C-alpha positions as a Markdown table, in Angstrom:
| # | Residue | x | y | z |
|---|---|---|---|---|
| 1 | Unk | 128.1 | 122.3 | 75.5 |
| 2 | Unk | 127.0 | 118.8 | 76.2 |
| 3 | Unk | 123.9 | 119.0 | 78.5 |
| 4 | Unk | 125.2 | 116.2 | 80.8 |
| 5 | Unk | 128.3 | 118.3 | 81.5 |
| 6 | Unk | 126.4 | 121.3 | 82.8 |
| 7 | Unk | 125.7 | 119.9 | 86.2 |
| 8 | Unk | 129.3 | 118.9 | 86.7 |
| 9 | Unk | 130.9 | 122.4 | 86.4 |
| 10 | Unk | 130.0 | 123.7 | 89.8 |
| 11 | Unk | 131.1 | 120.6 | 91.6 |
| 12 | Unk | 134.3 | 120.6 | 89.7 |
| 13 | Unk | 135.2 | 124.2 | 90.5 |
| 14 | Unk | 134.3 | 123.8 | 94.1 |
| 15 | Unk | 136.4 | 120.8 | 94.7 |
| 16 | Unk | 139.1 | 121.1 | 92.1 |
| 17 | Unk | 141.8 | 120.8 | 94.7 |
| 18 | Unk | 140.3 | 117.6 | 95.9 |
| 19 | Unk | 140.2 | 116.1 | 92.4 |
| 20 | Unk | 143.8 | 117.0 | 91.7 |
| 21 | Unk | 144.8 | 114.9 | 94.7 |
| 22 | Unk | 142.2 | 112.2 | 94.2 |
| 23 | Unk | 140.5 | 113.2 | 97.4 |
| 24 | Unk | 143.8 | 113.2 | 99.3 |
| 25 | Unk | 142.5 | 114.3 | 102.7 |
| 26 | Unk | 140.1 | 111.6 | 103.8 |
| 27 | Unk | 139.9 | 110.6 | 107.5 |
| 28 | Unk | 141.9 | 107.5 | 108.1 |
| 29 | Unk | 140.1 | 104.5 | 109.6 |
| 30 | Unk | 142.3 | 103.8 | 112.6 |
| 31 | Unk | 140.9 | 100.6 | 113.8 |
| 32 | Unk | 142.7 | 98.5 | 111.1 |
| 33 | Unk | 146.4 | 98.7 | 110.3 |
| 34 | Unk | 147.2 | 101.8 | 108.1 |
| 35 | Unk | 149.1 | 101.6 | 104.9 |
| 36 | Unk | 151.7 | 104.2 | 103.9 |
| 37 | Unk | 149.1 | 106.0 | 101.8 |
| 38 | Unk | 147.5 | 108.9 | 103.8 |
| 39 | Unk | 143.9 | 108.5 | 104.6 |
| 40 | Unk | 143.7 | 104.9 | 103.5 |
| 41 | Unk | 143.6 | 101.6 | 105.4 |
| 42 | Unk | 143.7 | 98.1 | 104.2 |
| 43 | Unk | 141.8 | 95.2 | 105.6 |
| 44 | Unk | 144.5 | 92.4 | 105.3 |
| 45 | Unk | 143.6 | 89.0 | 103.8 |
| 46 | Unk | 143.3 | 86.0 | 106.0 |
| 47 | Unk | 146.5 | 84.4 | 107.4 |
| 48 | Unk | 146.3 | 81.5 | 104.9 |
| 49 | Unk | 148.3 | 82.2 | 101.7 |
| 50 | Unk | 146.0 | 83.3 | 98.9 |
| 51 | Unk | 145.4 | 81.1 | 96.0 |
| 52 | Unk | 146.4 | 84.0 | 93.7 |
| 53 | Unk | 147.6 | 87.5 | 93.9 |
| 54 | Unk | 144.9 | 89.4 | 95.8 |
| 55 | Unk | 142.6 | 91.8 | 94.0 |
| 56 | Unk | 142.3 | 95.1 | 95.7 |
| 57 | Unk | 138.8 | 96.6 | 96.0 |
| 58 | Unk | 138.9 | 100.2 | 97.0 |
| 59 | Unk | 135.9 | 101.5 | 99.0 |
| 60 | Unk | 134.7 | 105.0 | 99.8 |
| 61 | Unk | 132.3 | 105.7 | 102.7 |
| 62 | Unk | 131.1 | 108.7 | 104.5 |
| 63 | Unk | 132.1 | 109.5 | 108.0 |
| 64 | Unk | 128.7 | 109.2 | 109.7 |
| 65 | Unk | 127.9 | 109.3 | 113.4 |
| 66 | Unk | 130.3 | 107.4 | 115.6 |
| 67 | Unk | 128.1 | 104.4 | 116.1 |
| 68 | Unk | 127.6 | 103.8 | 112.4 |
| 69 | Unk | 131.3 | 104.3 | 111.6 |
| 70 | Unk | 132.3 | 101.9 | 114.3 |
| 71 | Unk | 129.8 | 99.3 | 113.2 |
| 72 | Unk | 131.0 | 99.5 | 109.6 |
| 73 | Unk | 134.7 | 99.1 | 110.7 |
| 74 | Unk | 133.6 | 96.1 | 112.8 |
| 75 | Unk | 131.9 | 94.6 | 109.8 |
| 76 | Unk | 134.8 | 95.1 | 107.5 |
| 77 | Unk | 137.2 | 93.6 | 110.1 |
| 78 | Unk | 135.4 | 90.3 | 109.6 |
| 79 | Unk | 136.3 | 90.1 | 105.9 |
| 80 | Unk | 138.3 | 86.9 | 105.4 |
| 81 | Unk | 138.5 | 86.3 | 101.6 |
| 82 | Unk | 142.3 | 85.9 | 101.0 |
| 83 | Unk | 141.9 | 86.7 | 97.3 |
| 84 | Unk | 140.3 | 90.1 | 97.8 |
| 85 | Unk | 142.0 | 92.9 | 99.8 |
| 86 | Unk | 139.9 | 95.9 | 100.9 |
| 87 | Unk | 141.2 | 99.4 | 100.8 |
| 88 | Unk | 139.0 | 101.8 | 102.9 |
| 89 | Unk | 138.7 | 105.5 | 102.5 |
| 90 | Unk | 136.6 | 107.6 | 104.8 |
| 91 | Unk | 135.4 | 111.0 | 103.6 |
| 92 | Unk | 133.7 | 113.8 | 105.5 |
| 93 | Unk | 129.9 | 113.6 | 105.3 |
| 94 | Unk | 129.3 | 117.3 | 104.9 |
| 95 | Unk | 130.7 | 117.7 | 101.4 |
| 96 | Unk | 130.7 | 114.0 | 100.4 |
| 97 | Unk | 128.5 | 114.3 | 97.4 |
| 98 | Unk | 130.5 | 117.2 | 96.0 |
| 99 | Unk | 133.7 | 115.2 | 96.4 |
| 100 | Unk | 132.1 | 112.2 | 94.7 |
| 101 | Unk | 130.9 | 114.3 | 91.7 |
| 102 | Unk | 134.3 | 115.9 | 91.3 |
| 103 | Unk | 136.1 | 112.5 | 91.4 |
| 104 | Unk | 133.6 | 111.2 | 88.9 |
| 105 | Unk | 134.5 | 114.0 | 86.5 |
| 106 | Unk | 138.2 | 113.2 | 87.0 |
| 107 | Unk | 137.7 | 109.4 | 86.6 |
| 108 | Unk | 138.9 | 108.9 | 90.1 |
| 109 | Unk | 136.0 | 106.9 | 91.6 |
| 110 | Unk | 136.6 | 103.8 | 93.7 |
| 111 | Unk | 135.1 | 100.3 | 93.0 |
| 112 | Unk | 132.5 | 100.4 | 95.8 |
| 113 | Unk | 130.9 | 103.6 | 96.8 |
| 114 | Unk | 128.3 | 104.6 | 99.4 |
| 115 | Unk | 126.1 | 107.6 | 98.9 |
| 116 | Unk | 122.9 | 109.1 | 100.2 |
| 117 | Unk | 119.9 | 107.5 | 98.6 |
| 118 | Unk | 118.4 | 110.2 | 96.2 |
| 119 | Unk | 121.8 | 110.9 | 94.6 |
| 120 | Unk | 121.8 | 107.5 | 92.9 |
| 121 | Unk | 119.7 | 108.8 | 90.0 |
| 122 | Unk | 122.2 | 111.5 | 89.2 |
| 123 | Unk | 125.1 | 109.0 | 89.3 |
| 124 | Unk | 123.2 | 106.6 | 87.1 |
| 125 | Unk | 122.4 | 109.4 | 84.6 |
| 126 | Unk | 126.0 | 110.4 | 84.6 |
| 127 | Unk | 127.0 | 106.8 | 83.7 |
| 128 | Unk | 128.9 | 106.2 | 87.0 |
| 129 | Unk | 127.2 | 103.1 | 88.3 |
| 130 | Unk | 126.5 | 99.6 | 86.9 |
| 131 | Unk | 123.4 | 97.5 | 87.4 |
| 132 | Unk | 123.4 | 95.1 | 90.3 |
| 133 | Unk | 120.6 | 92.7 | 89.1 |
| 134 | Unk | 123.0 | 89.9 | 88.1 |
| 135 | Unk | 124.5 | 90.0 | 91.6 |
| 136 | Unk | 121.2 | 90.0 | 93.5 |
| 137 | Unk | 118.8 | 87.8 | 91.5 |
| 138 | Unk | 116.6 | 87.3 | 94.6 |
| 139 | Unk | 115.4 | 90.4 | 96.4 |
| 140 | Unk | 112.5 | 88.9 | 98.2 |
| 141 | Unk | 114.0 | 89.5 | 101.6 |
| 142 | Unk | 114.7 | 93.2 | 101.0 |
| 143 | Unk | 112.3 | 96.0 | 101.9 |
| 144 | Unk | 110.3 | 97.3 | 98.9 |
| 145 | Unk | 111.4 | 100.8 | 99.8 |
| 146 | Unk | 115.1 | 99.8 | 99.6 |
| 147 | Unk | 114.5 | 98.2 | 96.2 |
| 148 | Unk | 112.5 | 101.2 | 94.9 |
| 149 | Unk | 115.2 | 103.6 | 96.1 |
| 150 | Unk | 117.9 | 101.9 | 94.1 |
| 151 | Unk | 115.9 | 101.4 | 90.9 |
| 152 | Unk | 116.3 | 103.8 | 88.1 |
| 153 | Unk | 113.8 | 104.7 | 85.4 |
| 154 | Unk | 115.2 | 102.0 | 83.1 |
| 155 | Unk | 113.9 | 99.5 | 85.6 |
| 156 | Unk | 117.4 | 98.3 | 86.6 |
| 157 | Unk | 118.7 | 98.1 | 90.2 |
| 158 | Unk | 121.8 | 100.3 | 90.8 |
| 159 | Unk | 122.1 | 100.4 | 94.6 |
| 160 | Unk | 121.2 | 98.6 | 97.8 |
| 161 | Unk | 121.6 | 99.7 | 101.4 |
| 162 | Unk | 121.9 | 98.1 | 104.8 |
| 163 | Unk | 118.9 | 100.0 | 106.2 |
| 164 | Unk | 116.1 | 102.4 | 105.5 |
| 165 | Unk | 115.6 | 105.6 | 107.5 |
| 166 | Unk | 113.0 | 106.6 | 110.1 |
| 167 | Unk | 111.9 | 110.2 | 110.8 |
| 168 | Unk | 109.5 | 110.8 | 113.7 |
| 169 | Unk | 109.2 | 112.9 | 116.9 |
| 170 | Unk | 111.0 | 111.8 | 120.1 |
| 171 | Unk | 109.3 | 113.0 | 123.3 |
| 172 | Unk | 109.6 | 113.0 | 127.0 |
| 173 | Unk | 106.4 | 111.5 | 128.3 |
| 174 | Unk | 106.5 | 113.4 | 131.6 |
| 175 | Unk | 106.8 | 116.7 | 129.8 |
| 176 | Unk | 103.7 | 116.0 | 127.7 |
| 177 | Unk | 101.7 | 115.1 | 130.8 |
| 178 | Unk | 102.9 | 118.2 | 132.6 |
| 179 | Unk | 101.8 | 120.4 | 129.7 |
| 180 | Unk | 98.5 | 118.6 | 129.3 |
| 181 | Unk | 99.3 | 117.5 | 125.7 |
| 182 | Unk | 97.6 | 114.5 | 124.2 |
| 183 | Unk | 100.0 | 111.7 | 123.2 |
| 184 | Unk | 99.3 | 111.0 | 119.5 |
| 185 | Unk | 99.1 | 107.5 | 118.0 |
| 186 | Unk | 99.3 | 106.1 | 114.5 |
| 187 | Unk | 95.5 | 105.9 | 114.3 |
| 188 | Unk | 95.1 | 109.5 | 115.6 |
| 189 | Unk | 98.2 | 111.6 | 115.0 |
| 190 | Unk | 98.4 | 115.2 | 116.0 |
| 191 | Unk | 96.7 | 117.7 | 113.6 |
| 192 | Unk | 98.6 | 120.8 | 112.6 |
| 193 | Unk | 96.6 | 122.8 | 115.1 |
| 194 | Unk | 97.3 | 120.3 | 117.9 |
| 195 | Unk | 101.0 | 120.2 | 117.1 |
| 196 | Unk | 101.3 | 124.0 | 117.2 |
| 197 | Unk | 99.3 | 124.2 | 120.4 |
| 198 | Unk | 101.6 | 121.5 | 121.9 |
| 199 | Unk | 104.7 | 123.5 | 121.0 |
| 200 | Unk | 103.2 | 126.5 | 122.8 |
| 201 | Unk | 102.4 | 124.5 | 125.9 |
| 202 | Unk | 105.7 | 122.7 | 126.0 |
| 203 | Unk | 107.6 | 126.0 | 125.5 |
| 204 | Unk | 105.8 | 127.4 | 128.6 |
| 205 | Unk | 107.1 | 124.6 | 130.9 |
| 206 | Unk | 109.6 | 125.9 | 133.5 |
| 207 | Unk | 112.0 | 123.0 | 132.7 |
| 208 | Unk | 112.3 | 123.7 | 128.9 |
| 209 | Unk | 114.4 | 126.2 | 127.0 |
| 210 | Unk | 112.7 | 125.3 | 123.8 |
| 211 | Unk | 109.7 | 123.1 | 123.0 |
| 212 | Unk | 111.4 | 121.2 | 120.2 |
| 213 | Unk | 114.9 | 120.5 | 118.9 |
| 214 | Unk | 114.9 | 120.7 | 115.1 |
| 215 | Unk | 118.5 | 119.7 | 114.8 |
| 216 | Unk | 119.6 | 122.9 | 113.2 |
| 217 | Unk | 123.1 | 122.1 | 114.4 |
| 218 | Unk | 123.2 | 119.7 | 111.5 |
| 219 | Unk | 122.8 | 122.6 | 109.1 |
| 220 | Unk | 124.8 | 125.6 | 110.4 |
| 221 | Unk | 124.9 | 126.7 | 106.8 |
| 222 | Unk | 123.4 | 125.6 | 103.5 |
| 223 | Unk | 123.2 | 123.4 | 101.5 |
| 224 | Unk | 122.3 | 120.7 | 103.9 |
| 225 | Unk | 120.6 | 117.4 | 103.2 |
| 226 | Unk | 119.1 | 117.3 | 106.7 |
| 227 | Unk | 116.9 | 120.3 | 105.9 |
| 228 | Unk | 115.5 | 118.6 | 102.8 |
| 229 | Unk | 115.1 | 115.2 | 104.3 |
| 230 | Unk | 113.8 | 116.5 | 107.6 |
| 231 | Unk | 111.3 | 119.1 | 106.5 |
| 232 | Unk | 110.1 | 118.4 | 102.9 |
| 233 | Unk | 107.6 | 116.0 | 104.6 |
| 234 | Unk | 106.0 | 119.2 | 106.1 |
| 235 | Unk | 105.5 | 120.6 | 102.6 |
| 236 | Unk | 104.1 | 117.3 | 101.4 |
| 237 | Unk | 101.7 | 117.1 | 104.3 |
| 238 | Unk | 100.4 | 120.6 | 103.4 |
| 239 | Unk | 99.9 | 119.5 | 99.8 |
| 240 | Unk | 103.0 | 121.0 | 98.3 |
| 241 | Unk | 106.3 | 119.4 | 97.2 |
| 242 | Unk | 109.8 | 120.0 | 95.9 |
| 243 | Unk | 108.9 | 119.5 | 92.3 |
| 244 | Unk | 106.0 | 118.5 | 90.0 |
| 245 | Unk | 106.3 | 114.7 | 90.1 |
| 246 | Unk | 104.1 | 114.2 | 87.1 |
| 247 | Unk | 106.6 | 115.6 | 84.7 |
| 248 | Unk | 109.8 | 116.3 | 86.8 |
| 249 | Unk | 110.2 | 119.4 | 84.5 |
| 250 | Unk | 109.4 | 122.2 | 86.9 |
| 251 | Unk | 109.0 | 123.3 | 90.5 |
| 252 | Unk | 106.8 | 126.3 | 89.6 |
| 253 | Unk | 103.6 | 126.5 | 91.6 |
| 254 | Unk | 104.6 | 123.4 | 93.6 |
| 255 | Unk | 107.5 | 124.6 | 95.7 |
| 256 | Unk | 106.4 | 128.2 | 95.7 |
| 257 | Unk | 102.6 | 127.8 | 95.7 |
| 258 | Unk | 100.2 | 128.8 | 98.5 |
| 259 | Unk | 100.5 | 125.5 | 100.3 |
| 260 | Unk | 104.3 | 125.6 | 100.3 |
| 261 | Unk | 104.3 | 129.2 | 101.5 |
| 262 | Unk | 101.9 | 128.4 | 104.3 |
| 263 | Unk | 104.1 | 125.5 | 105.4 |
| 264 | Unk | 107.3 | 127.5 | 105.5 |
| 265 | Unk | 105.6 | 130.4 | 107.3 |
| 266 | Unk | 104.5 | 128.0 | 110.0 |
| 267 | Unk | 108.1 | 126.7 | 110.3 |
| 268 | Unk | 109.5 | 130.2 | 110.4 |
| 269 | Unk | 107.0 | 130.9 | 113.2 |
| 270 | Unk | 108.4 | 128.1 | 115.3 |
| 271 | Unk | 111.7 | 130.0 | 115.4 |
| 272 | Unk | 110.2 | 133.5 | 115.7 |
| 273 | Unk | 108.0 | 132.4 | 118.7 |
| 274 | Unk | 110.9 | 130.8 | 120.4 |
| 275 | Unk | 109.7 | 127.2 | 120.1 |
| 276 | Unk | 112.9 | 126.1 | 118.4 |
| 277 | Unk | 116.4 | 127.4 | 118.1 |
| 278 | Unk | 117.5 | 128.3 | 114.5 |
| 279 | Unk | 121.2 | 128.7 | 115.6 |
| 280 | Unk | 121.6 | 125.6 | 117.7 |
| 281 | Unk | 125.2 | 124.7 | 118.0 |
| 282 | Unk | 125.0 | 121.5 | 120.0 |
| 283 | Unk | 123.2 | 118.2 | 119.8 |
| 284 | Unk | 122.0 | 117.9 | 123.4 |
| 285 | Unk | 118.9 | 120.0 | 123.8 |
| 286 | Unk | 116.6 | 116.9 | 124.0 |
| 287 | Unk | 119.0 | 114.6 | 125.9 |
| 288 | Unk | 119.7 | 117.3 | 128.5 |
| 289 | Unk | 116.1 | 118.0 | 129.1 |
| 290 | Unk | 116.1 | 121.5 | 127.8 |
| 291 | Unk | 113.8 | 120.5 | 124.9 |
| 292 | Unk | 110.6 | 118.5 | 125.3 |
| 293 | Unk | 110.6 | 117.1 | 121.7 |
| 294 | Unk | 113.2 | 116.2 | 119.1 |
| 295 | Unk | 112.3 | 116.2 | 115.4 |
| 296 | Unk | 115.0 | 113.8 | 114.1 |
| 297 | Unk | 115.6 | 110.3 | 112.7 |
| 298 | Unk | 116.6 | 106.8 | 113.8 |
| 299 | Unk | 120.3 | 107.6 | 114.2 |
| 300 | Unk | 119.7 | 109.2 | 117.6 |
| 301 | Unk | 117.9 | 106.2 | 119.1 |
| 302 | Unk | 120.7 | 104.8 | 121.2 |
| 303 | Unk | 121.7 | 108.2 | 122.6 |
| 304 | Unk | 118.1 | 109.0 | 123.5 |
| 305 | Unk | 117.5 | 105.7 | 125.1 |
| 306 | Unk | 120.6 | 106.1 | 127.2 |
| 307 | Unk | 119.7 | 109.7 | 128.2 |
| 308 | Unk | 116.0 | 109.5 | 128.7 |
| 309 | Unk | 115.3 | 105.9 | 129.7 |
| 310 | Unk | 111.7 | 104.9 | 130.4 |
| 311 | Unk | 110.4 | 108.4 | 129.9 |
| 312 | Unk | 111.2 | 108.2 | 126.2 |
| 313 | Unk | 108.5 | 108.0 | 123.5 |
| 314 | Unk | 108.6 | 107.8 | 119.7 |
| 315 | Unk | 105.7 | 109.7 | 118.2 |
| 316 | Unk | 104.3 | 109.7 | 114.7 |
| 317 | Unk | 104.5 | 112.6 | 112.4 |
| 318 | Unk | 101.7 | 115.2 | 112.5 |
| 319 | Unk | 99.0 | 115.6 | 109.8 |
| 320 | Unk | 99.2 | 119.2 | 108.5 |
| 321 | Unk | 96.2 | 118.7 | 106.2 |
| 322 | Unk | 96.7 | 116.1 | 103.5 |
| 323 | Unk | 97.9 | 113.2 | 105.7 |
| 324 | Unk | 101.0 | 112.6 | 107.8 |
| 325 | Unk | 104.3 | 112.3 | 105.7 |
| 326 | Unk | 107.7 | 111.1 | 106.8 |
| 327 | Unk | 111.1 | 110.9 | 105.2 |
| 328 | Unk | 112.6 | 107.7 | 103.8 |
| 329 | Unk | 115.7 | 106.5 | 102.0 |
| 330 | Unk | 119.2 | 106.5 | 103.4 |
| 331 | Unk | 122.8 | 105.7 | 102.6 |
| 332 | Unk | 123.3 | 102.9 | 100.2 |
| 333 | Unk | 126.0 | 101.2 | 98.1 |
| 334 | Unk | 126.8 | 100.9 | 94.4 |
| 335 | Unk | 129.5 | 99.6 | 92.1 |
| 336 | Unk | 131.1 | 102.2 | 89.8 |
| 337 | Unk | 131.4 | 101.8 | 86.1 |
| 338 | Unk | 135.2 | 102.3 | 86.2 |
| 339 | Unk | 135.7 | 99.4 | 88.6 |
| 340 | Unk | 138.2 | 96.9 | 87.1 |
| 341 | Unk | 136.9 | 94.1 | 89.2 |
| 342 | Unk | 133.1 | 94.4 | 89.6 |
| 343 | Unk | 132.7 | 90.8 | 90.5 |
| 344 | Unk | 135.0 | 91.2 | 93.4 |
| 345 | Unk | 133.3 | 94.4 | 94.4 |
| 346 | Unk | 129.9 | 92.6 | 94.2 |
| 347 | Unk | 131.2 | 89.9 | 96.7 |
| 348 | Unk | 132.1 | 92.7 | 99.1 |
| 349 | Unk | 128.6 | 94.2 | 98.7 |
| 350 | Unk | 127.0 | 90.9 | 99.2 |
| 351 | Unk | 129.0 | 90.5 | 102.4 |
| 352 | Unk | 127.9 | 93.9 | 103.7 |
| 353 | Unk | 124.2 | 92.9 | 103.1 |
| 354 | Unk | 124.4 | 89.6 | 104.9 |
| 355 | Unk | 121.7 | 89.5 | 107.7 |
| 356 | Unk | 124.3 | 89.4 | 110.5 |
| 357 | Unk | 126.1 | 92.4 | 109.2 |
| 358 | Unk | 122.9 | 94.4 | 108.7 |
| 359 | Unk | 122.1 | 93.6 | 112.3 |
| 360 | Unk | 125.4 | 94.9 | 113.5 |
| 361 | Unk | 124.7 | 98.2 | 111.7 |
| 362 | Unk | 121.1 | 98.6 | 112.8 |
| 363 | Unk | 121.9 | 97.7 | 116.4 |
| 364 | Unk | 124.2 | 100.6 | 116.3 |
| 365 | Unk | 122.1 | 103.2 | 114.6 |
| 366 | Unk | 118.4 | 102.3 | 115.3 |
| 367 | Unk | 117.5 | 102.3 | 111.6 |
| 368 | Unk | 115.1 | 99.9 | 109.9 |
| 369 | Unk | 117.0 | 96.9 | 108.7 |
| 370 | Unk | 116.9 | 96.5 | 104.9 |
| 371 | Unk | 116.2 | 92.8 | 105.1 |
| 372 | Unk | 112.7 | 91.8 | 106.3 |
| 373 | Unk | 114.1 | 88.8 | 108.1 |
| 374 | Unk | 116.3 | 91.0 | 110.3 |
| 375 | Unk | 113.7 | 93.5 | 111.4 |
| 376 | Unk | 111.1 | 90.8 | 112.0 |
| 377 | Unk | 113.5 | 89.2 | 114.5 |
| 378 | Unk | 114.2 | 92.5 | 116.3 |
| 379 | Unk | 111.6 | 93.1 | 119.1 |
| 380 | Unk | 112.3 | 96.8 | 119.0 |
| 381 | Unk | 110.4 | 97.0 | 115.7 |
| 382 | Unk | 107.5 | 94.8 | 116.8 |
| 383 | Unk | 104.2 | 96.4 | 117.7 |
| 384 | Unk | 104.7 | 97.9 | 121.1 |
| 385 | Unk | 108.4 | 98.1 | 120.7 |
| 386 | Unk | 110.2 | 101.5 | 121.1 |
| 387 | Unk | 111.1 | 101.8 | 117.4 |
| 388 | Unk | 107.8 | 100.4 | 116.0 |
| 389 | Unk | 106.6 | 103.8 | 114.8 |
| 390 | Unk | 109.4 | 103.9 | 112.2 |
| 391 | Unk | 108.2 | 100.7 | 110.6 |
| 392 | Unk | 104.5 | 101.5 | 111.1 |
| 393 | Unk | 104.8 | 104.8 | 109.2 |
| 394 | Unk | 106.4 | 103.2 | 106.2 |
| 395 | Unk | 103.8 | 100.4 | 106.3 |
| 396 | Unk | 101.0 | 103.0 | 106.4 |
| 397 | Unk | 102.4 | 104.6 | 103.2 |
| 398 | Unk | 103.5 | 107.8 | 105.0 |
| 399 | Unk | 107.0 | 107.7 | 103.5 |
| 400 | Unk | 107.7 | 110.0 | 100.6 |
| 401 | Unk | 110.9 | 109.4 | 98.6 |
| 402 | Unk | 112.9 | 112.4 | 97.8 |
| 403 | Unk | 112.4 | 113.4 | 94.1 |
| 404 | Unk | 113.4 | 110.5 | 91.8 |
| 405 | Unk | 115.4 | 112.6 | 89.2 |
| 406 | Unk | 119.0 | 113.1 | 88.3 |
| 407 | Unk | 118.3 | 116.8 | 89.0 |
| 408 | Unk | 118.1 | 116.0 | 92.7 |
| 409 | Unk | 121.4 | 117.6 | 93.7 |
| 410 | Unk | 120.2 | 121.0 | 92.5 |
| 411 | Unk | 116.7 | 120.5 | 94.1 |
| 412 | Unk | 118.2 | 119.8 | 97.6 |
| 413 | Unk | 120.7 | 122.6 | 97.3 |
| 414 | Unk | 118.0 | 125.1 | 96.3 |
| 415 | Unk | 115.5 | 124.1 | 98.9 |
| 416 | Unk | 117.8 | 123.7 | 101.8 |
| 417 | Unk | 119.3 | 127.1 | 101.0 |
| 418 | Unk | 115.9 | 128.7 | 101.0 |
| 419 | Unk | 115.0 | 126.9 | 104.3 |
| 420 | Unk | 118.1 | 128.1 | 106.0 |
| 421 | Unk | 117.4 | 131.7 | 104.9 |
| 422 | Unk | 113.7 | 131.5 | 106.0 |
| 423 | Unk | 114.7 | 130.1 | 109.4 |
| 424 | Unk | 116.9 | 133.2 | 109.7 |
| 425 | Unk | 114.0 | 135.5 | 109.0 |
| 426 | Unk | 114.1 | 136.0 | 105.2 |
| 427 | Unk | 110.8 | 136.5 | 103.3 |
| 428 | Unk | 109.2 | 133.1 | 102.6 |
| 429 | Unk | 107.8 | 133.8 | 99.1 |
| 430 | Unk | 111.0 | 135.4 | 97.9 |
| 431 | Unk | 113.2 | 132.5 | 99.0 |
| 432 | Unk | 110.9 | 129.9 | 97.5 |
| 433 | Unk | 110.7 | 131.8 | 94.2 |
| 434 | Unk | 114.5 | 131.8 | 94.1 |
| 435 | Unk | 114.7 | 128.1 | 94.7 |
| 436 | Unk | 112.2 | 127.5 | 91.9 |
| 437 | Unk | 114.2 | 129.6 | 89.5 |
| 438 | Unk | 117.4 | 127.7 | 90.4 |
| 439 | Unk | 115.7 | 124.3 | 90.0 |
| 440 | Unk | 113.9 | 125.1 | 86.7 |
| 441 | Unk | 117.0 | 126.7 | 85.1 |
| 442 | Unk | 119.0 | 123.5 | 85.9 |
| 443 | Unk | 116.3 | 121.2 | 84.6 |
| 444 | Unk | 116.1 | 123.2 | 81.3 |
| 445 | Unk | 119.9 | 123.4 | 80.9 |
| 446 | Unk | 120.1 | 119.6 | 81.2 |
| 447 | Unk | 117.2 | 118.8 | 78.9 |
| 448 | Unk | 115.2 | 117.8 | 82.0 |
| 449 | Unk | 117.7 | 114.9 | 82.5 |
| 450 | Unk | 116.1 | 112.8 | 79.9 |
């Protein structure tokens, strides 16, 4: 069997029904006039008659949080090129990658596709994306992290996004003061001991149900990208990782070594001691005041500002031994190799990445704008601004990209499954050993994705 087909089999079996109908059950975008095709909408061309028969560019995007979705629809509603008609398809975020993989196998991909950052390497390895360099010859205004995320091992750029992500700790200042907990800074973040002591003190406050919201409602079951994005920085701060990044050929001794075991036992202890809720079903523990802290990303910024007001703080990640680490990378866009009109798709992508359209999106989701000119003009990201910590952590080199390998889908599935089981009380060493076995078997089966 061809090695490059091995990774596809599971996705194909899981979503065969989706493939047969070419993903026939997407959520329609209702803010623009629907066509007769279920789940699809078209952004009509401008009122002026087109110079030629319009080209249709079909676009798939994930159904993210309401603010992001609304911002994207607002941006697309401004499209006014009479020669290019947009057909939008919104797909559920939870199994988005599986649907994309299955559609790729079936040759059913759209022209323009959005996807979570680390999956780009798998798509490039599979031959499903084209380079973007000719369409973006000047990248000087883009964040280095955005460029790095979209660049494959061949040195070519295959994706660009409107924003980079931020992962930090949101806090209620009054709760920290009531518990006698020091407010950390970039220059002096919490140590691991301080962080665990803070959780104990905050959990003891009469107004809290839990010390911290770890957003386990994002991951009621595994696999879940949140668990990998949100908590692999803890492994890395302990000195462990998801894979050996020197060779990208094994996770043995890295994901299941002593540092990784210690990190995951600490996290398991947060649940066992009642500091966090492993079975949280809602998203309001922090905003309601039942949690003193929230371990989450930029996308909650507007909700937290509205709910907490002047009592809101954004704190840097703790240092668990080898320096603070934070997540980075986010949803981005690429042009597929089966697109019949890549030049037209590139025009749409260039439109999405115009500064004013990036600003619409980041105003809605609190993310770090992908263009330097945009975030420099936004006072929220300036020193002293509420969201400054997100930028400061990346500037300080705390951001760790998720593994840059085409084997990433297996890595995140294996780790997030282990994490979910550990949170529910399973033996840490056993679960990490299983994850390593799964990852190493996949790497070997696919000739290490060379």
